[in-house]
TORZAVEX-701189 format. One record per residue (C-alpha): residue in three letters; y, z, x. Coordinates in steps of 0.001 Angstrom, whole numbers, padded with zeros to 6 digits, always signed. Last residue first. Layout:
BEGIN
["ALA", [Y, Z, X]];
...
This chain:
BEGIN
["UNK", [+075925, -017434, +022142]];
["UNK", [+074933, -018813, +018766]];
["UNK", [+072165, -017046, +016789]];
["UNK", [+071265, -019217, +013758]];
["UNK", [+070345, -017979, +010190]];
["UNK", [+069153, -019498, +006839]];
["UNK", [+066601, -021755, +008994]];
["UNK", [+064819, -024454, +007186]];
["UNK", [+067057, -027152, +008138]];
["UNK", [+067209, -026188, +011654]];
["UNK", [+066449, -029880, +012675]];
["UNK", [+069319, -030870, +010600]];
["UNK", [+072056, -029024, +012538]];
["UNK", [+074331, -032233, +013048]];
["UNK", [+077502, -031012, +014622]];
["UNK", [+080371, -029364, +012011]];
["UNK", [+079418, -025512, +012838]];
["UNK", [+081775, -023316, +011150]];
["UNK", [+084589, -020877, +011923]];
["UNK", [+086231, -019289, +008956]];
["UNK", [+090093, -018520, +010032]];
["UNK", [+090987, -020138, +006091]];
["UNK", [+088246, -019402, +003851]];
["UNK", [+085037, -021099, +002971]];
["UNK", [+082630, -021640, +000087]];
["UNK", [+085174, -023994, -002290]];
["UNK", [+087317, -026594, -002316]];
["UNK", [+087463, -027707, +001614]];
["UNK", [+089372, -030782, +002218]];
["UNK", [+087915, -033255, +005276]];
["UNK", [+088967, -033556, +008461]];
["UNK", [+088351, -036932, +011268]];
["UNK", [+089596, -039850, +009540]];
["UNK", [+090499, -038409, +006143]];
["UNK", [+088469, -036713, +003099]];
["UNK", [+088761, -035951, -000413]];
["UNK", [+087014, -032935, -001485]];
["UNK", [+084309, -030587, -000310]];
["UNK", [+082282, -028192, -001569]];
["UNK", [+080432, -025438, +000474]];
["UNK", [+076856, -023432, +000063]];
["UNK", [+076673, -021025, +003012]];
["UNK", [+074199, -020663, +006000]];
["UNK", [+074929, -017884, +008290]];
["UNK", [+075490, -018485, +011797]];
["UNK", [+075218, -015245, +013877]];
["UNK", [+077607, -014493, +016753]];
["UNK", [+078581, -010973, +015743]];
["UNK", [+082084, -012114, +014811]];
["UNK", [+080476, -014389, +012119]];
["UNK", [+079693, -018236, +012588]];
["UNK", [+079627, -020160, +009256]];
["UNK", [+076863, -022633, +009110]];
["UNK", [+077479, -025122, +006395]];
["UNK", [+075776, -026311, +003324]];
["UNK", [+076280, -029267, +000658]];
["UNK", [+078373, -029980, -002457]];
["UNK", [+080272, -033444, -003008]];
["UNK", [+083472, -035262, -002534]];
["UNK", [+083284, -035596, +001241]];
["UNK", [+079471, -036370, +002551]];
["UNK", [+077677, -033423, +004547]];
["UNK", [+075318, -035264, +007109]];
["UNK", [+077989, -034582, +009967]];
["UNK", [+080596, -032445, +009659]];
["UNK", [+084476, -033510, +008867]];
["UNK", [+086453, -031040, +010713]];
["UNK", [+087864, -028752, +008347]];
["UNK", [+090524, -028513, +005844]];
["UNK", [+091994, -026137, +003222]];
["UNK", [+094975, -027306, +001035]];
["UNK", [+098660, -026746, +000974]];
["UNK", [+100250, -030155, +000766]];
["UNK", [+098231, -033628, +000707]];
["UNK", [+099572, -036380, +002030]];
["UNK", [+098328, -039820, +001497]];
["UNK", [+096702, -043009, +002502]];
["UNK", [+097685, -043654, +006425]];
["UNK", [+095924, -046362, +007594]];
["UNK", [+094291, -046470, +010776]];
["UNK", [+092982, -049626, +012807]];
["UNK", [+091115, -050114, +015530]];
["UNK", [+091291, -053511, +017858]];
["UNK", [+089426, -056430, +019177]];
["UNK", [+091461, -059414, +020250]];
["UNK", [+090196, -062406, +018271]];
["UNK", [+093833, -063726, +018555]];
["UNK", [+095958, -062485, +021301]];
["UNK", [+097362, -059340, +022468]];
["UNK", [+097757, -059338, +026287]];
["UNK", [+101592, -057826, +026819]];
["UNK", [+102088, -055482, +023650]];
["UNK", [+102929, -056410, +020268]];
["UNK", [+106244, -055709, +018768]];
["UNK", [+106472, -053476, +015901]];
["UNK", [+105890, -054994, +011912]];
["UNK", [+102329, -056039, +012053]];
["UNK", [+100962, -057049, +008694]];
["UNK", [+097654, -055447, +008024]];
["UNK", [+094937, -057303, +006066]];
["UNK", [+092131, -055080, +005009]];
["UNK", [+088484, -056099, +004597]];
["UNK", [+086201, -053976, +002414]];
["UNK", [+083106, -052495, +004042]];
["UNK", [+079665, -052215, +003205]];
["UNK", [+078117, -055657, +003891]];
["UNK", [+080910, -057373, +002169]];
["UNK", [+082613, -055734, -000581]];
["UNK", [+085126, -057697, -002668]];
["UNK", [+088660, -056887, -003821]];
["UNK", [+090210, -057386, -000755]];
["UNK", [+092935, -055298, +000148]];
["UNK", [+096053, -057334, +001212]];
["UNK", [+099454, -056560, +003119]];
["UNK", [+098910, -053215, +004219]];
["UNK", [+101851, -052314, +006808]];
["UNK", [+102165, -052044, +010234]];
["UNK", [+103232, -050046, +013570]];
["UNK", [+101486, -051312, +016873]];
["UNK", [+099807, -048920, +019049]];
["UNK", [+099303, -050089, +022984]];
["UNK", [+096890, -051644, +025551]];
["UNK", [+093885, -050716, +023502]];
["UNK", [+095438, -052877, +020570]];
["UNK", [+095340, -049650, +018493]];
["UNK", [+096521, -050496, +014892]];
["UNK", [+098858, -048430, +012999]];
["UNK", [+099261, -048106, +009268]];
["UNK", [+101850, -047463, +006471]];
["UNK", [+100689, -048419, +002621]];
["UNK", [+102194, -051390, +001294]];
["UNK", [+099361, -052871, -000853]];
["UNK", [+096743, -050355, -001606]];
["UNK", [+093799, -048132, -000274]];
["UNK", [+092347, -045331, -002338]];
["UNK", [+088830, -046496, -002721]];
["UNK", [+088440, -047705, +000650]];
["UNK", [+086986, -044753, +002681]];
["UNK", [+084002, -045535, +000333]];
["UNK", [+083537, -049125, +001352]];
["UNK", [+083984, -048589, +005198]];
["UNK", [+087170, -050005, +006235]];
["UNK", [+086912, -054000, +007952]];
["UNK", [+090173, -054380, +009568]];
["UNK", [+092249, -057648, +009776]];
["UNK", [+095129, -057176, +011971]];
["UNK", [+098064, -059745, +012087]];
["UNK", [+099090, -062401, +014387]];
["UNK", [+102200, -064662, +014795]];
["UNK", [+103052, -065207, +018361]];
["UNK", [+101756, -068783, +018784]];
["UNK", [+101139, -070407, +015231]];
["UNK", [+097334, -070889, +015865]];
["UNK", [+095271, -074147, +016280]];
["UNK", [+091482, -074437, +015580]];
["UNK", [+089005, -076856, +016683]];
["UNK", [+085687, -078847, +015627]];
["UNK", [+085545, -078024, +011823]];
["UNK", [+082931, -080229, +010295]];
["UNK", [+084530, -082526, +007536]];
["UNK", [+083495, -085459, +008979]];
["UNK", [+080137, -085271, +011018]];
["UNK", [+080317, -085159, +015101]];
["UNK", [+078164, -086492, +017387]];
["UNK", [+078390, -085620, +020713]];
["UNK", [+078892, -087946, +023943]];
["UNK", [+082062, -085444, +025260]];
["UNK", [+082309, -082288, +024131]];
["UNK", [+083190, -080404, +021008]];
["UNK", [+083586, -076964, +019770]];
["UNK", [+087230, -076065, +020616]];
["UNK", [+088992, -072839, +019643]];
["UNK", [+092594, -071312, +019946]];
["UNK", [+094778, -074293, +020383]];
["UNK", [+098296, -073124, +020620]];
["UNK", [+100996, -073753, +018097]];
["UNK", [+102637, -076572, +016636]];
["UNK", [+100807, -078095, +013565]];
["UNK", [+098591, -081205, +012854]];
["UNK", [+096668, -080861, +016193]];
["UNK", [+095649, -084250, +016125]];
["UNK", [+091806, -085604, +016397]];
["UNK", [+092294, -089642, +017188]];
["UNK", [+089241, -091115, +015139]];
["UNK", [+091423, -090412, +012343]];
["UNK", [+093624, -093434, +013192]];
["UNK", [+090578, -095536, +012453]];
["UNK", [+090393, -093903, +009043]];
["UNK", [+093867, -094505, +008537]];
["UNK", [+093318, -098220, +009503]];
["UNK", [+090518, -098174, +006906]];
["UNK", [+092854, -096549, +004213]];
["UNK", [+095798, -098757, +005004]];
["UNK", [+093462, -102054, +004615]];
["UNK", [+092506, -100569, +001420]];
["UNK", [+095744, -100315, +000063]];
["UNK", [+097013, -103456, +001361]];
["UNK", [+093675, -105279, -000386]];
["UNK", [+094747, -103634, -003709]];
["UNK", [+098335, -104594, -003147]];
["UNK", [+097041, -108351, -002688]];
["UNK", [+095015, -108195, -005870]];
["UNK", [+097992, -106338, -007808]];
["UNK", [+100350, -109638, -006405]];
["UNK", [+097506, -111801, -007514]];
["UNK", [+098019, -110287, -011040]];
["UNK", [+101714, -110224, -010994]];
["UNK", [+102218, -113979, -009866]];
["UNK", [+099966, -115123, -012681]];
["UNK", [+101884, -112960, -015373]];
["UNK", [+105116, -114284, -013394]];
["UNK", [+104179, -118055, -013935]];
["UNK", [+102670, -117726, -017298]];
["UNK", [+106516, -117562, -019021]];
["UNK", [+107676, -120606, -017128]];
["UNK", [+104759, -122913, -017519]];
["UNK", [+104797, -122067, -021526]];
["UNK", [+108774, -122706, -021379]];
["UNK", [+107857, -126269, -019488]];
["UNK", [+105251, -127166, -021764]];
["UNK", [+107505, -126506, -025189]];
["UNK", [+109881, -128726, -023497]];
["UNK", [+107476, -131357, -023131]];
["UNK", [+106337, -131240, -026606]];
["UNK", [+109945, -131379, -028007]];
["UNK", [+110371, -134304, -025786]];
["UNK", [+107380, -135968, -026893]];
["UNK", [+108762, -135168, -030879]];
["UNK", [+111917, -136950, -029917]];
["UNK", [+110033, -139978, -028324]];
["UNK", [+107953, -140349, -031636]];
["UNK", [+111356, -139995, -034086]];
["UNK", [+112776, -142947, -031352]];
["UNK", [+109601, -145166, -032004]];
["UNK", [+109806, -144707, -035526]];
["UNK", [+113543, -145709, -035659]];
["UNK", [+112559, -148645, -033855]];
["UNK", [+109913, -149860, -036153]];
["UNK", [+111962, -149172, -039181]];
["UNK", [+114569, -151540, -037991]];
["UNK", [+111976, -153866, -037018]];
["UNK", [+110468, -153731, -040750]];
["UNK", [+114032, -154391, -042177]];
["UNK", [+114405, -157760, -040980]];
["UNK", [+117067, -158892, -038690]];
["UNK", [+120480, -160432, -039066]];
["UNK", [+121125, -159046, -042474]];
["UNK", [+124289, -157355, -041589]];
["UNK", [+123015, -154096, -042455]];
["UNK", [+119742, -155094, -040553]];
["UNK", [+121908, -155533, -037376]];
["UNK", [+123405, -151864, -037812]];
["UNK", [+120083, -150179, -038111]];
["UNK", [+118797, -152272, -034892]];
["UNK", [+121456, -151022, -032752]];
["UNK", [+121102, -147285, -033879]];
["UNK", [+117236, -147623, -033393]];
["UNK", [+118182, -149186, -029909]];
["UNK", [+120330, -146485, -028911]];
["UNK", [+118114, -143663, -030219]];
["UNK", [+114799, -145072, -028268]];
["UNK", [+117330, -145126, -025287]];
["UNK", [+118369, -141713, -025586]];
["UNK", [+114828, -140521, -026472]];
["UNK", [+113413, -142169, -023237]];
["UNK", [+115973, -140316, -021469]];
["UNK", [+114874, -137241, -022909]];
["UNK", [+111278, -137588, -022019]];
["UNK", [+112070, -138561, -018567]];
["UNK", [+114038, -135314, -018105]];
["UNK", [+111458, -133588, -019842]];
["UNK", [+108829, -134993, -017386]];
["UNK", [+110516, -134071, -014501]];
["UNK", [+111029, -130435, -015832]];
["UNK", [+107142, -129938, -016321]];
["UNK", [+106598, -131454, -012518]];
["UNK", [+109271, -128936, -011160]];
["UNK", [+107235, -126214, -012978]];
["UNK", [+103918, -127190, -011811]];
["UNK", [+105461, -127368, -008394]];
["UNK", [+106622, -123895, -008358]];
["UNK", [+103560, -122805, -009613]];
["UNK", [+101682, -124363, -006933]];
["UNK", [+103981, -123235, -004074]];
["UNK", [+104035, -119444, -005811]];
["UNK", [+100244, -119669, -005949]];
["UNK", [+099809, -120447, -001990]];
["UNK", [+102165, -117630, -001364]];
["UNK", [+099928, -115343, -003254]];
["UNK", [+096957, -116744, -001332]];
["UNK", [+098164, -116497, +001782]];
["UNK", [+098841, -112514, +001040]];
["UNK", [+095412, -112508, -000208]];
["UNK", [+094122, -113913, +002975]];
["UNK", [+095709, -111346, +004907]];
["UNK", [+094582, -108831, +002978]];
["UNK", [+090939, -109654, +003635]];
["UNK", [+091644, -109948, +007371]];
["UNK", [+092655, -106485, +007561]];
["UNK", [+090041, -105074, +005337]];
["UNK", [+087724, -106750, +007699]];
["UNK", [+089073, -105407, +011068]];
["UNK", [+088940, -102040, +009294]];
["UNK", [+085525, -102029, +008385]];
["UNK", [+084829, -103270, +012095]];
["UNK", [+086723, -100328, +013432]];
["UNK", [+084925, -098114, +010947]];
["UNK", [+081446, -099285, +012063]];
["UNK", [+082378, -099029, +015544]];
["UNK", [+082548, -095244, +015674]];
["UNK", [+084533, -093741, +018424]];
["UNK", [+086267, -090214, +018923]];
["UNK", [+089372, -089006, +020849]];
["UNK", [+090032, -085308, +020612]];
["UNK", [+092901, -083139, +021124]];
["UNK", [+095774, -085862, +020268]];
["UNK", [+099221, -083768, +020159]];
["UNK", [+101053, -084949, +017131]];
["UNK", [+101701, -081534, +015796]];
["UNK", [+102412, -079959, +019349]];
["UNK", [+099935, -078334, +021229]];
["UNK", [+100457, -075376, +023824]];
["UNK", [+096897, -074973, +025692]];
["UNK", [+094718, -072079, +025380]];
["UNK", [+091857, -074022, +024447]];
["UNK", [+091457, -077313, +026095]];
["UNK", [+093176, -080604, +025415]];
["UNK", [+092170, -084150, +026044]];
["UNK", [+088513, -084087, +025095]];
["UNK", [+087215, -087863, +025395]];
["UNK", [+084578, -089859, +023970]];
["UNK", [+083268, -087857, +021029]];
["UNK", [+081295, -089847, +018682]];
["UNK", [+081908, -090384, +015111]];
["UNK", [+082274, -089398, +011537]];
["UNK", [+085313, -089721, +009640]];
["UNK", [+087879, -087305, +008380]];
["UNK", [+087545, -085134, +011703]];
["UNK", [+087913, -081381, +011434]];
["UNK", [+090767, -079293, +012178]];
["UNK", [+091360, -075490, +011305]];
["UNK", [+094995, -074639, +010956]];
["UNK", [+096298, -071340, +011290]];
["UNK", [+099282, -069380, +010576]];
["UNK", [+099135, -065493, +010528]];
["UNK", [+096790, -065624, +013677]];
["UNK", [+094090, -062845, +013803]];
["UNK", [+093674, -059845, +015515]];
["UNK", [+090199, -058068, +014993]];
["UNK", [+088609, -054962, +013286]];
["UNK", [+087463, -051612, +013587]];
["UNK", [+088258, -049272, +010217]];
["UNK", [+089892, -046161, +009966]];
["UNK", [+090972, -043841, +006983]];
["UNK", [+093908, -041356, +006826]];
["UNK", [+094654, -038709, +004804]];
["UNK", [+097367, -036598, +006140]];
["UNK", [+096803, -032739, +005595]];
["UNK", [+099341, -030068, +005239]];
["UNK", [+098392, -026752, +005108]];
["UNK", [+095524, -024170, +005664]];
["UNK", [+092680, -023897, +008457]];
["UNK", [+088944, -024062, +008730]];
["UNK", [+087925, -023179, +012322]];
["UNK", [+085973, -025910, +013735]];
["UNK", [+082767, -025822, +016219]];
["UNK", [+080785, -028664, +017441]];
["UNK", [+077831, -027337, +019100]];
["UNK", [+076130, -027874, +022810]];
["UNK", [+078379, -025334, +024446]];
["UNK", [+077667, -022899, +021869]];
["UNK", [+074138, -022703, +023323]];
["UNK", [+071832, -022103, +020014]];
["UNK", [+069304, -019389, +019461]];
["UNK", [+066827, -019762, +016510]];
["UNK", [+066177, -016642, +014711]];
["UNK", [+063021, -015366, +013933]];
["UNK", [+062010, -014054, +010200]];
["UNK", [+059615, -017056, +009867]];
["UNK", [+057702, -016577, +013044]];
["UNK", [+057632, -012627, +012120]];
["UNK", [+056006, -013825, +008455]];
["UNK", [+053734, -015869, +010523]];
["UNK", [+052518, -013039, +012227]];
["UNK", [+052390, -010773, +009768]];
["UNK", [+050059, -013233, +007717]];
["UNK", [+048046, -013777, +010875]];
["UNK", [+047581, -010027, +011208]];
["UNK", [+046692, -009638, +007557]];
["UNK", [+044109, -012431, +007945]];
["UNK", [+042550, -011131, +010939]];
["UNK", [+042540, -007314, +009116]];
["UNK", [+040771, -008863, +006107]];
["UNK", [+037992, -010700, +008230]];
["UNK", [+037589, -007363, +009968]];
["UNK", [+036902, -005203, +006938]];
["UNK", [+034334, -008312, +005469]];
["UNK", [+032641, -008179, +008744]];
["UNK", [+032371, -004190, +008724]];
["UNK", [+031418, -004449, +005053]];
["UNK", [+028412, -006870, +005567]];
["UNK", [+027055, -004877, +008693]];
["UNK", [+026907, -001652, +006395]];
["UNK", [+024916, -003596, +003975]];
["UNK", [+022431, -004764, +006452]];
["UNK", [+021859, -001330, +007788]];
["UNK", [+021442, +000129, +004418]];
["UNK", [+018817, -002692, +003251]];
["UNK", [+017062, -001964, +006829]];
["UNK", [+017192, +001882, +006227]];
["UNK", [+015550, +001794, +002658]];
["UNK", [+012149, +000221, +004250]];
["UNK", [+009570, -000116, +001274]];
["UNK", [+006273, +001459, +001620]];
["UNK", [+003429, -001433, +001278]];
["UNK", [-000076, +000182, -000014]];
């Protein structure tokens, strides 16, 4: 008969209890360690941070945008006909006049068409001259026939009158008198017809000449257009100024309407700035501006604000009212600042990174003990480098405005 061993069961139960207690202790230690890690405060070097003090007073709102200097008056030059570049006579940077030839092109088809149009115009003029002579000859012929008819009528009338007197005297029979009268009447009818023909010729002459003249005028205009096309092979500046750009070389084939060069009026420049979309909402014509040419700052006034947004920016044209420094020229890269408005008695701080103006966010406020505590803030309108503080900070508070996104899970930071 087997006897149960109770001590073995007790030892197994004891081992399970000890193992469970150890596991619980290990879990507790891990949780405590994690809690300790969560409660740890990262330490930051003050020299690596951007700090600013909240101040109260007037804030001049400005918006900034990069840009370039562009000519106020410029002309883009494109040939009116296709062609091949034969010669480049002027290079960029050269002063030119309106009639200065910049490029010489060639196009045999255009030149042949001009020669054909010239020949057609000359032939039309010859035909017109020939028609004048022909019509003049017809008119003279009709006048001669009228003259002959008048003479014949006069002779027939004389003969008829004589026969009538002889008949009255009984010297000739009546039949002869009637025949001479009938011949006179027929001659009068022929004269009337010839006069009508002369009138018709005179009336038709202007219409025939006008039709031929219209054809000659049409040929003349066609010849003129062809001559203009030949003249267009000499690409001219079109205005007084300086040749800014040229994109053609000898031997190159160019198409009509494609820009080959640009001429700008010398000394007349304006700034074209690209202002970020969010900063451009309050821009208006007439606002004062300053343009930094990197060789001096020039005052200006906003001339135009583009209503469209392109690639996240708004184009702003600034008229320069100050004197341009030496070296200022078209396509020079510049920086522009436009004064939008002046805000009196507002709290402001340097624009923090990763916190948008006119919205809510959080900043780290540094206390006297060196601890930076995260506080919620509400920001208002912004300038180039500062932003209005609406709530959450008081004048004199020191805040961190540099990027601290990597410490977003920490509510406190130690600044040394």
